TORVEX-384708 format. One record per residue (C-alpha): residue number from 1; residue in three letters; z, x, y. Coordinates in Angstrom, 2 decimals, always signed. Example, Ala and Ser with C-alpha at 12.3 -4.5 7.8 and 13.67 -1.06 7.14 Angstrom:
<sites>
> 1	ala	+7.80	+12.30	-4.50
> 2	ser	+7.14	+13.67	-1.06
</sites>
This chain:
<sites>
> 1	met	-32.61	+6.84	+22.87
> 2	leu	-33.41	+3.43	+21.15
> 3	leu	-35.96	+1.87	+23.73
> 4	leu	-36.30	-2.08	+24.17
> 5	leu	-39.81	-2.57	+23.76
> 6	leu	-41.96	-5.57	+23.40
> 7	phe	-42.55	-5.53	+19.80
> 8	val	-46.56	-4.19	+18.95
> 9	cys	-47.59	-5.85	+15.92
> 10	val	-49.66	-4.28	+13.64
> 11	gly	-53.24	-4.33	+14.28
> 12	trp	-54.45	-5.35	+10.74
> 13	his	-53.90	-9.44	+9.33
> 14	thr	-52.72	-9.75	+6.20
> 15	thr	-52.01	-12.17	+3.66
> 16	pro	-49.04	-12.24	+1.10
> 17	gly	-50.02	-9.77	-1.56
> 18	glu	-52.31	-7.58	-0.24
> 19	ala	-50.38	-5.29	+1.84
> 20	glu	-46.90	-3.28	+2.30
> 21	val	-46.65	-2.71	+5.97
> 22	val	-46.62	-5.94	+7.57
> 23	glu	-46.87	-8.17	+10.51
> 24	ser	-43.55	-9.72	+9.76
> 25	phe	-40.79	-9.98	+6.67
> 26	glu	-40.87	-13.88	+7.34
> 27	asp	-44.91	-13.99	+6.22
> 28	thr	-44.52	-11.98	+3.22
> 29	cys	-41.47	-11.29	+1.81
> 30	pro	-38.90	-13.13	+2.94
> 31	gln	-37.29	-13.99	-0.50
> 32	phe	-34.82	-10.69	+0.27
> 33	phe	-33.15	-12.30	+2.83
> 34	phe	-30.46	-15.05	+3.15
> 35	arg	-32.09	-18.34	+3.95
> 36	glu	-35.30	-16.28	+4.57
> 37	thr	-33.70	-15.22	+7.88
> 38	pro	-34.28	-10.94	+8.40
> 39	pro	-31.66	-9.25	+10.65
> 40	arg	-31.80	-9.54	+14.37
> 41	ile	-31.17	-6.38	+15.50
> 42	gly	-33.15	-5.94	+18.63
> 43	leu	-35.12	-2.94	+18.12
> 44	thr	-38.50	-3.95	+18.56
> 45	ala	-40.29	-0.84	+19.32
> 46	ser	-44.00	-0.38	+17.98
> 47	tyr	-42.73	+2.50	+16.16
> 48	met	-40.34	+0.12	+14.21
> 49	val	-42.32	-0.66	+11.19
> 50	pro	-41.92	-3.66	+8.61
> 51	ile	-42.60	-2.72	+4.93
> 52	cys	-42.43	-4.94	+1.93
> 53	gln	-41.79	-2.32	-0.26
> 54	arg	-44.49	-2.65	-2.99
> 55	tyr	-44.26	-0.96	-6.46
> 56	lys	-46.62	-1.70	-9.67
> 57	asn	-47.83	-5.02	-7.97
> 58	gln	-44.90	-6.59	-7.30
> 59	tyr	-42.72	-6.70	-3.59
> 60	arg	-39.06	-5.46	-4.85
> 61	tyr	-37.35	-5.29	-1.13
> 62	ala	-37.75	-4.59	+2.43
> 63	thr	-37.46	-1.84	+5.07
> 64	leu	-37.92	-1.43	+8.56
> 65	tyr	-38.59	+1.84	+9.22
> 66	asp	-38.49	+3.55	+12.32
> 67	gln	-41.10	+6.20	+12.53
> 68	glu	-40.29	+8.13	+15.62
> 69	asn	-37.12	+8.99	+13.70
> 70	arg	-38.57	+9.11	+10.26
> 71	ile	-35.61	+6.98	+8.82
> 72	pro	-35.23	+3.21	+7.80
> 73	val	-33.28	+1.30	+10.07
> 74	tyr	-32.47	-0.77	+7.25
> 75	ser	-33.31	-2.02	+3.62
> 76	ala	-32.60	-5.61	+2.38
> 77	tyr	-32.48	-6.62	-0.72
> 78	ile	-30.91	-8.86	-3.77
> 79	tyr	-28.11	-7.14	-6.01
> 80	asn	-28.95	-7.39	-9.28
> 81	pro	-27.60	-4.58	-10.93
> 82	gly	-29.20	-3.58	-14.38
> 83	gln	-29.26	-0.75	-17.22
> 84	gly	-31.55	+2.49	-17.05
> 85	lys	-31.67	+6.06	-16.24
> 86	arg	-32.02	+7.26	-12.39
> 87	pro	-35.62	+7.84	-11.87
> 88	ser	-36.62	+11.58	-10.44
> 89	asn	-40.12	+11.07	-8.81
> 90	trp	-40.23	+10.70	-5.18
> 91	met	-43.03	+8.37	-3.37
> 92	val	-44.29	+7.82	+0.48
> 93	glu	-45.92	+4.71	+2.09
> 94	pro	-49.78	+5.36	+2.28
> 95	gln	-50.29	+2.75	+4.59
> 96	leu	-47.86	+4.26	+7.14
> 97	val	-50.54	+6.92	+7.65
> 98	asp	-53.31	+4.41	+7.78
> 99	leu	-53.43	+0.90	+7.02
> 100	trp	-56.68	+1.19	+4.89
> 101	leu	-55.08	+3.03	+2.48
> 102	gln	-53.84	+1.49	-0.97
> 103	pro	-50.62	-1.21	-0.78
> 104	glu	-48.64	+0.29	-3.07
> 105	met	-46.39	+2.89	-2.71
> 106	thr	-47.21	+6.35	-4.59
> 107	ser	-46.31	+10.18	-4.83
> 108	glu	-46.95	+12.54	-1.81
> 109	gly	-50.03	+14.38	-4.25
> 110	ala	-52.03	+11.55	-5.98
> 111	leu	-52.08	+10.26	-2.18
> 112	leu	-53.73	+13.39	-0.96
> 113	gln	-55.77	+13.92	-3.99
> 114	lys	-57.14	+10.34	-4.17
> 115	ser	-57.76	+9.85	-0.54
> 116	arg	-58.96	+11.17	+2.84
> 117	thr	-55.55	+12.06	+3.66
> 118	thr	-54.41	+15.45	+5.05
> 119	lys	-50.99	+16.42	+4.80
> 120	ala	-50.77	+16.44	+8.66
> 121	ala	-51.38	+12.93	+9.05
> 122	leu	-49.38	+12.16	+6.41
> 123	glu	-46.17	+14.46	+7.55
> 124	glu	-46.71	+12.53	+10.98
> 125	ser	-46.68	+9.38	+9.58
> 126	gln	-42.94	+9.42	+7.96
> 127	ala	-40.69	+11.79	+6.20
> 128	val	-41.72	+13.94	+3.41
> 129	leu	-40.01	+15.71	+0.41
> 130	gln	-39.86	+19.36	+2.14
> 131	asp	-37.97	+17.55	+4.75
> 132	tyr	-34.97	+17.24	+2.49
> 133	lys	-35.08	+20.81	+1.05
> 134	asn	-32.46	+23.77	+1.49
> 135	leu	-30.05	+21.21	+3.05
> 136	ile	-26.19	+21.72	+3.92
> 137	asp	-23.68	+19.48	+3.39
> 138	tyr	-26.40	+16.39	+3.45
> 139	asn	-28.57	+14.98	+0.87
> 140	arg	-31.17	+12.05	+0.37
> 141	gly	-29.05	+8.81	+0.97
> 142	his	-30.33	+5.60	-0.75
> 143	leu	-30.21	+2.67	+1.79
> 144	asn	-31.19	+0.41	-1.87
> 145	pro	-29.64	+2.29	-4.29
> 146	asn	-31.29	+2.11	-7.48
> 147	ser	-28.32	+1.14	-9.53
> 148	his	-28.30	-1.99	-7.69
> 149	gln	-31.81	-2.87	-9.17
> 150	pro	-32.21	-4.61	-12.59
> 151	asp	-35.11	-3.24	-14.54
> 152	pro	-37.18	+0.71	-14.53
> 153	glu	-39.51	-0.24	-12.36
> 154	ala	-37.42	-1.72	-9.59
> 155	lys	-35.33	+1.15	-9.74
> 156	lys	-38.20	+3.46	-9.56
> 157	ser	-39.26	+1.65	-6.41
> 158	thr	-36.28	+2.49	-4.42
> 159	phe	-37.22	+6.43	-5.06
> 160	thr	-39.45	+5.93	-1.71
> 161	leu	-38.69	+8.34	+1.26
> 162	thr	-38.86	+5.21	+3.31
> 163	asn	-35.47	+4.34	+1.73
> 164	ile	-33.48	+7.28	+2.53
> 165	val	-32.07	+8.89	+5.12
> 166	pro	-30.00	+12.43	+5.58
> 167	gln	-26.34	+11.52	+4.17
> 168	phe	-23.27	+13.44	+4.26
> 169	ile	-23.05	+14.71	+0.79
> 170	lys	-19.26	+14.06	+0.09
> 171	leu	-19.37	+10.69	+1.61
> 172	asn	-23.17	+9.58	-0.65
> 173	gly	-21.43	+10.94	-3.65
> 174	gly	-17.59	+10.01	-2.75
> 175	thr	-16.07	+6.75	-1.17
> 176	trp	-20.14	+5.26	-0.16
> 177	asn	-20.66	+5.78	-3.87
> 178	asn	-17.43	+4.34	-4.77
> 179	tyr	-18.23	+1.07	-2.39
> 180	glu	-22.07	+0.71	-4.60
> 181	gln	-20.53	+1.02	-7.87
> 182	gln	-17.03	-0.64	-7.89
> 183	thr	-16.58	-2.63	-4.48
> 184	met	-19.75	-4.41	-4.85
> 185	gln	-19.57	-5.06	-8.49
> 186	arg	-15.83	-6.80	-7.61
> 187	asn	-17.13	-8.37	-4.92
> 188	thr	-20.19	-10.34	-6.12
> 189	gln	-18.07	-12.07	-8.96
> 190	gly	-18.65	-15.70	-8.77
> 191	cys	-21.93	-14.87	-6.85
> 192	lys	-25.03	-16.93	-7.99
> 193	glu	-27.03	-14.34	-5.65
> 194	thr	-26.13	-11.81	-3.34
> 195	phe	-28.28	-10.59	-0.17
> 196	ala	-27.34	-7.10	+1.31
> 197	val	-29.03	-5.29	+4.01
> 198	val	-28.01	-1.88	+4.36
> 199	gly	-28.95	+0.77	+7.62
> 200	ala	-27.99	+3.58	+9.66
> 201	val	-27.44	+4.21	+12.93
> 202	pro	-29.76	+7.04	+14.76
> 203	gly	-27.52	+9.76	+15.61
> 204	asn	-28.19	+13.03	+18.31
> 205	asn	-29.31	+15.81	+15.47
> 206	tyr	-32.10	+16.20	+13.01
> 207	ile	-33.02	+17.83	+10.01
> 208	ala	-36.54	+19.76	+9.08
> 209	gly	-36.27	+21.35	+12.34
> 210	gly	-36.35	+17.93	+14.36
> 211	arg	-38.24	+16.52	+12.28
> 212	val	-35.75	+13.82	+10.73
> 213	asn	-33.05	+12.37	+12.47
> 214	lys	-29.71	+12.53	+10.85
> 215	pro	-27.55	+9.18	+11.73
> 216	ser	-24.25	+9.10	+13.33
> 217	his	-23.25	+5.79	+10.93
> 218	val	-24.56	+4.50	+7.62
> 219	trp	-23.77	+0.72	+6.99
> 220	ser	-23.98	-1.91	+4.41
> 221	ala	-23.36	-5.65	+4.87
> 222	ala	-23.86	-8.46	+2.09
> 223	cys	-24.09	-12.54	+2.09
> 224	cys	-22.78	-14.31	-1.40
> 225	tyr	-24.09	-17.41	-2.01
> 226	ile	-21.67	-19.75	-4.15
> 227	asp	-23.26	-22.72	-3.83
> 228	asn	-23.93	-24.85	-0.36
> 229	asn	-20.03	-24.96	+0.44
> 230	his	-19.20	-21.73	-0.39
> 231	leu	-20.22	-18.33	+0.55
> 232	arg	-18.46	-15.14	+1.43
> 233	ser	-19.33	-11.95	+3.17
> 234	trp	-18.13	-8.24	+3.87
> 235	gly	-19.43	-5.01	+5.32
> 236	ile	-18.76	-1.53	+5.48
> 237	ile	-19.49	+1.36	+8.20
> 238	ala	-18.84	+5.10	+7.75
> 239	thr	-19.36	+8.00	+9.90
> 240	asn	-21.62	+10.34	+8.42
> 241	asp	-19.51	+13.42	+8.59
> 242	lys	-16.77	+12.24	+6.65
> 243	asp	-15.85	+11.02	+2.71
> 244	gln	-14.73	+7.50	+4.47
> 245	val	-15.54	+4.06	+4.76
> 246	glu	-14.17	+1.30	+7.01
> 247	glu	-14.14	-2.45	+5.35
> 248	leu	-14.71	-4.88	+7.97
> 249	thr	-15.77	-8.21	+7.81
> 250	leu	-18.99	-9.03	+8.90
> 251	gly	-18.35	-10.34	+12.17
> 252	gln	-16.59	-7.18	+12.86
> 253	leu	-19.43	-5.18	+11.68
> 254	glu	-21.81	-6.98	+13.72
> 255	glu	-19.66	-6.58	+16.51
> 256	lys	-19.50	-2.57	+16.09
> 257	leu	-23.34	-2.18	+15.15
> 258	ala	-24.06	-4.10	+18.88
> 259	glu	-21.60	-1.27	+20.34
> 260	leu	-23.66	+1.34	+18.22
> 261	tyr	-26.95	+0.07	+19.09
> 262	gln	-26.06	-0.85	+22.76
> 263	arg	-27.04	-4.61	+22.21
> 264	asn	-25.76	-7.74	+23.64
> 265	ser	-25.00	-8.84	+19.97
> 266	ile	-26.40	-8.76	+16.50
> 267	ser	-27.01	-10.79	+13.56
> 268	leu	-27.28	-9.37	+10.09
> 269	phe	-27.86	-12.70	+8.56
> 270	his	-28.60	-16.35	+8.73
> 271	ser	-26.05	-18.34	+10.55
> 272	asp	-24.79	-19.98	+7.54
> 273	cys	-22.86	-16.69	+6.18
> 274	pro	-19.10	-16.61	+7.47
> 275	arg	-18.57	-14.12	+10.18
> 276	gln	-14.72	-13.91	+8.80
</sites>
């Protein structure tokens, strides 16, 4: 059950450019949010950890990570698709294990070899590759897909286990993929900049012997900036056991998510972004 608790900030002070696990998105990587305003979902327990996803000494996108369920709540990024091969090497977030570890994502093997981190400590802090082995009907579903990123390094940064959830395989390769590749391209015509937030609602089932939550729903929202007088938005949601997505206005999606997360209200973007 999701708990509404007072947020307990990470007990280690950082400055921009020095850390991935951060105290607030606003202070470290606000550029991934429209009007520098992160979503207001009301999930404020201490195990909800903000990560400014850093790779090759550069922030690439932002993720709110649920350490209890070992899945991201959402990833926020700027839609900027470019050419390049699909990466294949998966990474983890060292600072979820210990804030004194390196601030950049790295492979499991490199982390275990180059630090005093134990495999048990890594597995306690986040999902690992073993959790996604031998799945039936589900696979690794990106929230921030590599295809929405502009260059090889940005694409590689999406291949971290803090950016994926167990997603119904037919959905991931079917209508969800159609949305990522076709609908987004069509809807962003004329946009100078498009901000995306893609998330998952925890469900009642798990994979990997109860370690990793299997979301009940996955959702995506976008806010398109044309100019100061013209903006547009859209959203989709899908139950995570069917190959079907429901297209919604931003306002409708926020209302739906408020029901699913059991909150009075939810705001995914700054109020300037149209809800209809």
